[in-house]
N, C-alpha and C positions, 0 to 999 in steps of 0.2 A: 535485433535488440540491439538497445544500448552498449556499447564497450566498457568493458569494465576499463578503470581507468582515468576516462574520460565526466569531465564537467558533467553538475545535472545541470541542464537544460533549462532556460531563461523559464519560469512560470510565475503565474500569478492566480489562486481558485478561493473562491473561499472556503471557510467550513461548516461546519454541523451548527456553527453559533453564529454566523456569515461575518467571521473576523478573514481579513484575507492573510492567507501561506504564499511568502514565494521561494525562489530558490536562495536567496539571501537571508531567510529568515529562517533558514534549516544549517545556516553554518554554524558551526562554535560545540556541534553538538553531534555523539554520533546518531544516524536515524536510520529506521527504517519504513520503505516506500512501497507499500505492497496495493497490486492493482488485482479487482476482483469485478467480477461479470456484473452483480445486479444487488441487489439490498436485498434481505430477506427472504431467500432464494436457500434451500437445504445447503447445499456447499459454502456458499457465504456467510453462511449465515457458523458454519461449522468452523470455520477458519479465522471472524471476525471472533468466537468466544473461547477459538482454543490461544488465541496473540491473546485475549481479556486475561485469561487463566492465570497469564505470565508477567502480568502489569509490573505485580511487585520486584519482579525480576528484571524488567527492562532499567527500571527508576530506579534500581540501584545499580549499575552500572551507569546511568545517565543518559540512557538511549531515548529517543526521543520515535514516537510508533505513527504511522500515517496512514490510514486506508483512503484505498484512491477509487471512482470507480464515476461511471458517466449519471449517475441517480444525482437529483435536484435537492439543495441544502436541505428543502421539508423532507423529503423522504430518508433523508439521512439520519437527522434529526429524530426522526421516529422509530429508523430502522436502532439506532444508539439509545434511546431512552428503551424501547424495548428488550432489548438485552443488555443493559446495564452497561455498555462498552466504557473503558476509561481510557481511551485515544481520539485525536480528531481525525473525522470521513470530510476529503475533500471533494469538492462537488467539478470532478471533468465536463460538463456535463456537452462539452465542444470537442470530446475524447481530444484535445490538444497534446496536452500533458502527454496522454497514452501514445498516441505517434513519435512525438521524440523519444520516448522510450522503447519503441519499439513492440507496443503490447496490444495494439488499434489495429488485428487478424481477421482475415478472413478465418473463419466459422464453416461450421454445416453439421445441421440437426435434420434428421429426418430427412435428408437427401435434399435440402434446401442449400443455400450455400448465403450470406449472410457477413457484415462485418459485426466486428465485436472485441470486448475486453477477454485478452488471454492472460488469464492467471499469472501473476507470475511478481517475485519480491527481490527489492533491492537493499542493500546494503549501504550508505553513505556514510565517507566521513567526513571529520570537523572540518576537514577542508573544501566541503562540497565536491567533494569528486565520489560518482562508483567503484565501490570496492569489489562488491560482490554480485551477483547477480543468479535469480535461480527461477528458471519457469518450469510451467506446469507444477508448481508443486502440491504437493498432499494436503488438504485445505482440514483435515480431522485433528494430525499434528504437527499444524504447522507453526506452533508457540512453540514447542521445546524444542523443533529441529530450529530454530533459527535463535536461539538462548545456544547452543551448541555452537553453534557456526559465530556467532557474538563472540562466545568464551574463546575461539581460535584466533580470530579475525583483533580482538582487541589482545592479546598477549602480547 
């Protein structure tokens, strides 16, 4: 996993509106970058909706939120519309950003090993550095958890 204090790795990905988001475009504001395994699955939906429900609170603090998975722009668009998500979703289809953050990992399901996204969240400073890392987060109360952590980090 990327170390706290490191600069955000160079990247350029499409969001759910096919607009390009890069490491440079994140600078200038506090940012939450959360990685999740797959659109429209139980845990990922709970996590996205938890973050969505605190969208106004993040906005009041000037914090931008981006969800990242290996799903396509089309999949992200459907997922975002279905659950009325109020933040962009980045399509890391080649999992390059996930690899650079160290969250593309070997996983196991029913005794079978495979590579996949480890549910993790990072807080980025306006200067483009990783200031907090949260591996294996609880998707259900993730929005509230992040708000509390942000208040401490931004104090």
